[in-house]
C-alpha positions as CSV (number, residue, x, y, z in Angstrom):
1,M,34.8,-121.1,-128.9
2,L,32.1,-123.8,-129.0
3,T,28.6,-123.0,-128.1
4,S,27.6,-124.3,-124.7
5,A,25.4,-126.9,-126.2
6,A,28.0,-128.0,-128.8
7,T,30.1,-131.1,-128.4
8,S,33.7,-130.2,-127.5
9,R,37.0,-132.0,-127.1
10,P,39.4,-131.8,-124.3
11,A,41.8,-128.9,-124.6
12,T,44.8,-131.1,-124.8
13,Q,43.4,-132.9,-127.9
14,W,42.7,-129.6,-129.6
15,S,46.2,-128.5,-128.8
16,R,47.4,-131.6,-130.7
17,T,45.0,-130.7,-133.6
18,V,46.3,-127.2,-133.8
19,A,49.9,-128.5,-133.8
20,A,49.0,-130.9,-136.6
21,V,47.4,-128.1,-138.6
22,T,50.6,-126.0,-138.2
23,A,52.7,-129.0,-139.4
24,A,50.5,-129.5,-142.4
25,L,51.2,-126.0,-143.6
26,V,54.9,-126.7,-144.0
27,L,54.5,-130.2,-145.4
28,T,54.3,-130.5,-149.2
29,T,54.9,-134.1,-150.1
30,A,53.6,-136.4,-147.4
31,C,50.5,-138.6,-147.5
32,T,49.9,-138.1,-151.2
33,T,48.7,-140.5,-153.9
34,T,50.6,-140.9,-157.1
35,G,48.4,-138.2,-158.5
36,G,49.7,-135.7,-155.9
37,R,46.4,-135.5,-154.0
38,A,46.2,-136.7,-150.4
39,Q,44.0,-139.6,-149.5
40,N,40.9,-138.6,-147.6
41,T,40.7,-141.1,-144.7
42,T,37.0,-140.4,-144.0
43,S,35.1,-143.6,-144.6
44,Q,33.6,-143.7,-148.1
45,Q,30.3,-145.0,-146.8
46,A,29.0,-141.5,-147.5
47,S,25.9,-142.5,-147.2
48,A,22.9,-142.8,-149.2
49,T,21.4,-142.1,-145.8
50,V,23.2,-138.8,-145.3
51,A,22.8,-137.8,-148.9
52,A,19.0,-138.4,-148.7
53,G,18.7,-136.2,-145.7
54,Y,18.4,-133.0,-147.7
55,D,15.3,-132.0,-145.6
56,A,16.7,-133.1,-142.3
57,A,16.6,-129.6,-140.8
58,T,13.1,-128.8,-142.1
59,R,11.3,-132.1,-142.2
60,D,9.3,-131.4,-139.1
61,D,8.9,-127.7,-139.6
62,A,5.3,-127.5,-140.7
63,Q,5.3,-123.7,-141.1
64,F,8.4,-123.8,-143.3
65,N,7.0,-126.6,-145.4
66,R,3.8,-124.7,-146.1
67,Q,5.9,-122.0,-147.7
68,F,8.9,-123.7,-149.2
69,K,9.8,-127.0,-150.9
70,H,13.0,-128.9,-151.7
71,E,13.8,-129.5,-155.3
72,T,16.6,-131.1,-157.4
73,A,17.7,-130.8,-161.0
74,D,20.4,-132.7,-163.0
75,I,23.0,-130.3,-164.4
76,D,25.8,-131.8,-166.4
77,G,26.2,-134.8,-164.1
78,V,25.6,-132.8,-160.9
79,K,22.3,-133.1,-159.1
80,M,21.8,-129.6,-157.8
81,H,19.6,-129.2,-154.7
82,Y,17.7,-126.0,-154.0
83,V,14.8,-124.7,-151.8
84,T,12.2,-122.5,-153.3
85,G,9.0,-120.7,-152.2
86,G,7.2,-117.4,-152.1
87,T,5.6,-115.2,-154.8
88,G,6.9,-112.4,-157.0
89,E,10.0,-111.8,-159.0
90,P,12.8,-114.4,-158.6
91,L,15.4,-113.8,-155.9
92,V,18.4,-116.1,-155.9
93,L,20.6,-116.7,-152.8
94,L,24.1,-118.3,-153.0
95,H,25.8,-119.4,-149.8
96,G,29.5,-119.5,-148.8
97,W,31.8,-121.8,-146.8
98,P,31.2,-123.7,-144.5
99,Q,27.5,-123.4,-145.1
100,S,24.7,-124.4,-147.4
101,W,21.3,-123.1,-148.6
102,Y,20.4,-123.3,-144.9
103,S,22.4,-120.2,-144.1
104,W,19.5,-118.2,-145.5
105,R,16.8,-120.1,-143.5
106,E,16.0,-117.4,-141.0
107,I,15.4,-114.6,-143.5
108,M,13.8,-116.6,-146.2
109,P,10.2,-116.2,-144.9
110,A,10.4,-112.4,-144.9
111,L,12.0,-112.3,-148.4
112,A,9.3,-114.8,-149.7
113,E,6.6,-112.3,-148.8
114,K,7.8,-110.2,-151.7
115,Y,9.8,-112.5,-154.0
116,T,10.0,-116.1,-155.2
117,V,13.1,-117.2,-153.3
118,Y,15.6,-119.7,-154.7
119,A,18.2,-120.8,-152.1
120,L,20.7,-123.0,-153.8
121,D,23.2,-125.5,-152.7
122,L,26.2,-124.8,-154.9
123,P,27.4,-127.6,-157.2
124,G,29.2,-130.2,-155.1
125,L,28.2,-128.7,-151.8
126,G,25.4,-129.0,-149.3
127,D,23.0,-131.7,-150.6
128,S,23.9,-131.3,-154.2
129,E,25.4,-134.6,-155.4
130,G,28.3,-135.2,-157.8
131,A,31.3,-133.0,-158.4
132,P,31.5,-130.1,-160.9
133,S,34.3,-130.0,-163.5
134,S,36.0,-127.3,-161.4
135,Y,35.3,-125.3,-158.3
136,D,36.6,-122.0,-159.7
137,K,33.8,-119.5,-159.4
138,A,33.4,-118.8,-163.1
139,T,32.7,-122.5,-163.7
140,L,30.3,-122.8,-160.8
141,A,28.4,-119.8,-162.1
142,R,27.8,-121.6,-165.4
143,Y,26.4,-124.6,-163.5
144,V,24.1,-122.2,-161.6
145,H,23.1,-120.5,-164.9
146,R,22.2,-123.8,-166.5
147,L,20.0,-124.5,-163.5
148,L,18.3,-121.1,-163.3
149,A,18.0,-120.1,-166.9
150,G,18.3,-123.5,-168.6
151,K,16.1,-125.6,-166.3
152,L,13.9,-123.1,-164.5
153,G,13.6,-120.5,-167.3
154,L,14.7,-117.6,-165.0
155,N,16.2,-115.0,-167.3
156,K,15.7,-112.0,-165.1
157,I,16.8,-112.4,-161.5
158,K,17.7,-110.5,-158.4
159,L,20.9,-112.1,-157.0
160,V,22.5,-112.3,-153.6
161,G,25.9,-113.9,-152.8
162,H,27.6,-114.3,-149.4
163,D,31.3,-115.2,-148.9
164,L,32.7,-117.5,-151.6
165,G,29.1,-117.7,-152.9
166,A,29.5,-114.0,-153.7
167,G,32.5,-114.9,-155.9
168,V,30.1,-117.2,-157.8
169,A,27.4,-114.6,-157.9
170,F,29.8,-111.9,-159.3
171,Q,30.9,-114.3,-162.0
172,Y,27.2,-115.0,-162.8
173,A,26.6,-111.3,-163.1
174,T,29.6,-110.6,-165.3
175,Q,29.0,-113.6,-167.6
176,F,25.2,-113.0,-167.9
177,P,24.8,-109.3,-167.3
178,D,21.5,-108.9,-169.1
179,E,19.9,-111.5,-166.8
180,V,20.8,-110.0,-163.4
181,V,18.6,-107.0,-162.5
182,K,20.3,-106.1,-159.2
183,Y,23.1,-107.7,-157.2
184,A,23.8,-107.7,-153.4
185,H,27.4,-108.7,-152.5
186,L,27.8,-109.9,-148.9
187,D,31.1,-109.8,-147.1
188,Y,33.6,-111.1,-149.7
189,P,36.8,-109.3,-150.6
190,M,37.5,-110.4,-154.2
191,P,40.8,-111.8,-155.6
192,G,41.4,-109.8,-158.7
193,P,42.8,-106.5,-159.9
194,T,43.7,-105.1,-156.5
195,L,44.0,-108.3,-154.4
196,S,46.1,-111.2,-155.5
197,A,45.1,-114.7,-154.6
198,N,48.4,-115.1,-152.8
199,A,47.7,-112.0,-150.7
200,Y,44.2,-113.2,-150.1
201,R,45.4,-116.5,-148.7
202,Q,47.9,-114.8,-146.4
203,A,45.1,-112.8,-144.8
204,S,44.2,-115.7,-142.5
205,W,45.6,-119.1,-141.5
206,H,42.5,-120.9,-142.6
207,M,42.8,-119.7,-146.1
208,S,46.4,-121.0,-146.4
209,F,45.4,-124.2,-144.6
210,H,42.4,-124.9,-146.8
211,N,44.5,-124.3,-149.9
212,Q,46.8,-127.2,-149.1
213,D,46.3,-130.2,-151.3
214,G,44.6,-132.9,-149.2
215,F,45.9,-132.0,-145.7
216,P,42.7,-130.3,-144.6
217,E,40.7,-133.5,-145.4
218,L,43.4,-135.6,-143.6
219,L,43.4,-133.6,-140.4
220,V,39.7,-132.5,-140.2
221,D,38.5,-136.0,-141.2
222,D,36.2,-137.3,-138.5
223,D,36.3,-134.1,-136.5
224,V,34.3,-132.1,-139.0
225,R,31.7,-130.8,-136.5
226,D,34.3,-129.8,-134.0
227,Y,36.3,-128.0,-136.6
228,L,33.4,-126.1,-137.9
229,S,32.2,-125.2,-134.4
230,L,35.6,-123.6,-133.6
231,F,35.8,-121.9,-137.0
232,Y,32.4,-120.2,-136.7
233,G,33.5,-118.5,-133.6
234,Y,36.8,-117.4,-135.1
235,V,35.2,-115.2,-137.7
236,A,32.1,-114.2,-135.6
237,Y,31.5,-110.7,-134.2
238,G,34.2,-110.2,-131.6
239,G,36.2,-113.2,-132.9
240,T,39.9,-113.2,-133.0
241,S,39.9,-113.0,-136.8
242,F,38.6,-109.4,-136.4
243,G,41.0,-108.6,-133.6
244,G,38.5,-109.3,-130.9
245,P,38.9,-111.2,-127.6
246,G,37.3,-114.3,-129.1
247,A,33.7,-115.4,-129.6
248,K,31.4,-118.4,-129.5
249,A,29.8,-119.7,-132.7
250,P,26.6,-117.7,-133.2
251,F,24.8,-120.8,-134.4
252,T,22.8,-123.1,-132.3
253,A,23.9,-126.7,-131.8
254,Q,21.1,-127.8,-134.1
255,Q,22.3,-125.4,-136.8
256,I,25.9,-126.6,-136.5
257,D,24.6,-130.2,-136.7
258,E,22.9,-129.3,-140.1
259,Y,26.1,-127.8,-141.6
260,A,28.2,-130.7,-140.3
261,R,25.7,-133.2,-141.7
262,T,26.6,-132.1,-145.2
263,Y,30.3,-131.4,-144.7
264,Q,30.8,-134.9,-143.2
265,R,30.3,-136.3,-146.7
266,P,33.8,-136.7,-148.1
267,Q,33.1,-135.2,-151.5
268,V,31.4,-132.2,-149.9
269,L,34.3,-131.7,-147.5
270,T,36.8,-131.7,-150.4
271,G,34.5,-129.5,-152.5
272,G,34.5,-126.9,-149.8
273,F,38.3,-126.8,-149.6
274,E,38.5,-126.7,-153.4
275,L,36.8,-123.3,-153.3
276,Y,40.1,-122.1,-151.8
277,R,42.4,-124.2,-154.0
278,T,40.9,-122.4,-157.1
279,L,41.6,-118.9,-155.9
280,D,44.4,-118.4,-158.4
281,Q,42.0,-119.2,-161.3
282,D,39.5,-116.9,-159.7
283,E,42.0,-114.0,-159.7
284,R,42.7,-114.6,-163.4
285,D,39.0,-114.8,-164.2
286,N,38.1,-111.7,-162.2
287,K,40.9,-109.7,-163.8
288,A,39.6,-110.7,-167.2
289,A,35.9,-109.9,-166.3
290,K,34.0,-106.9,-167.5
291,P,32.9,-104.7,-164.6
292,I,29.2,-105.2,-163.8
293,T,26.9,-102.3,-164.3
294,M,23.7,-103.3,-162.7
295,P,22.8,-101.6,-159.3
296,T,24.9,-103.3,-156.7
297,M,24.9,-103.2,-152.9
298,L,27.7,-104.2,-150.5
299,L,27.1,-105.5,-147.0
300,T,30.1,-106.3,-144.9
301,A,31.1,-107.2,-141.3
302,E,31.4,-104.3,-139.0
303,G,34.8,-102.6,-139.5
304,T,35.6,-104.1,-142.9
305,L,33.7,-102.1,-145.5
306,D,36.6,-100.0,-146.7
307,F,38.9,-103.0,-147.4
308,T,36.2,-105.0,-149.1
309,R,35.1,-102.1,-151.2
310,S,38.7,-101.5,-152.3
311,T,38.9,-105.0,-153.8
312,V,35.5,-105.0,-155.5
313,Q,35.2,-101.5,-156.8
314,P,37.2,-102.1,-160.0
315,L,34.8,-104.9,-160.8
316,M,31.5,-103.1,-159.9
317,S,30.8,-99.8,-161.6
318,N,27.4,-99.1,-160.1
319,I,27.6,-99.5,-156.3
320,T,24.5,-97.7,-155.1
321,R,24.6,-98.8,-151.5
322,A,27.5,-99.9,-149.2
323,V,27.1,-100.4,-145.5
324,E,28.6,-102.3,-142.6
325,V,26.2,-104.6,-140.7
326,P,26.2,-103.5,-137.0
327,K,27.2,-106.0,-134.4
328,A,28.0,-108.6,-137.0
329,G,31.1,-110.4,-138.0
330,H,31.3,-112.6,-141.1
331,W,28.0,-114.4,-140.4
332,L,25.9,-111.3,-141.3
333,I,22.7,-113.2,-141.9
334,K,22.8,-115.0,-138.6
335,E,24.3,-112.2,-136.4
336,N,21.9,-109.4,-137.5
337,P,19.1,-111.0,-139.6
338,E,16.7,-108.1,-139.2
339,F,19.2,-105.5,-140.5
340,V,20.2,-107.7,-143.4
341,T,16.6,-108.4,-144.3
342,T,15.7,-104.8,-144.2
343,E,18.6,-103.8,-146.4
344,L,17.9,-106.4,-149.0
345,V,14.2,-105.6,-149.2
346,K,14.9,-101.9,-149.5
347,F,17.6,-102.3,-152.1
348,F,15.7,-104.6,-154.3
349,A,12.5,-102.5,-154.1
350,R,14.2,-99.1,-154.7
351,G,13.8,-97.2,-157.9
352,A,14.3,-98.3,-161.4
353,D,16.2,-101.6,-162.0
354,R,18.7,-100.0,-164.3
């Protein structure tokens, strides 16, 4: 399922990798430290060089750099990285796994024609540096709030979250409801009142695998790029995750390089898996949350709207628009950017804010 330009490994080696992943799911005590967490064998040279490459994908893009700039801010020991540009009311974009702010790159120019766009790297992910106190989505939302409201003075925002970033975005909206004008929730069934974290993890092998303590780091290790390349195809339109015959990653080799650049940093790789290891806490937090009342839009992969809506409806009392993105799997923004952009612009421009 690699793109033709992407680096691939011989099939026999990937067979061994798949076998190792299967074995990891039934192991519970091997390879752990005295603290119970597996050692990450990736070299700890994590690199000032890699960490400093926050603009690697845009450094030579003159048109992008005329419109957007990279910024950082220190938030409780975490240096949060974000990209901002445009004019108008603030529009905040939160990415999922295994991506970064860069997942929004293709649609940011169109959004920036109407809004001041803030595309964040979540705490501990992308080119943000340092680890948050926890990767549960309620905690991450508070880091994001301290950046947006505390540092940047943004007390009225339009908010978009995709995948696990939508879990963070929902928690932002429920904790700070007077500060979110409208909310767009992209392709993320929510653990909570109608979907337990345990049931959520059982929906796909990767959720169970990523939940294991330390084994994903141990097995993915130096094969981060190959692992991501295969995973992107798995949940793409036509991918086997959606019952299709299989699909290639919808991203170019250069785009995969950019995502791999960040996830090759050991702390970021672990941080990504921690998003899954905190799903039980997410379930508890979402059950305890007050339903949000601001106008909300759902966008999902083709064929998944009913299921996703069933998991979020108890938590969102004012869903004014809900639609599947045609010809798109999980990577909505990449697989049908024109449709997603049109929906976002229409939704945020439509009618009264409340």
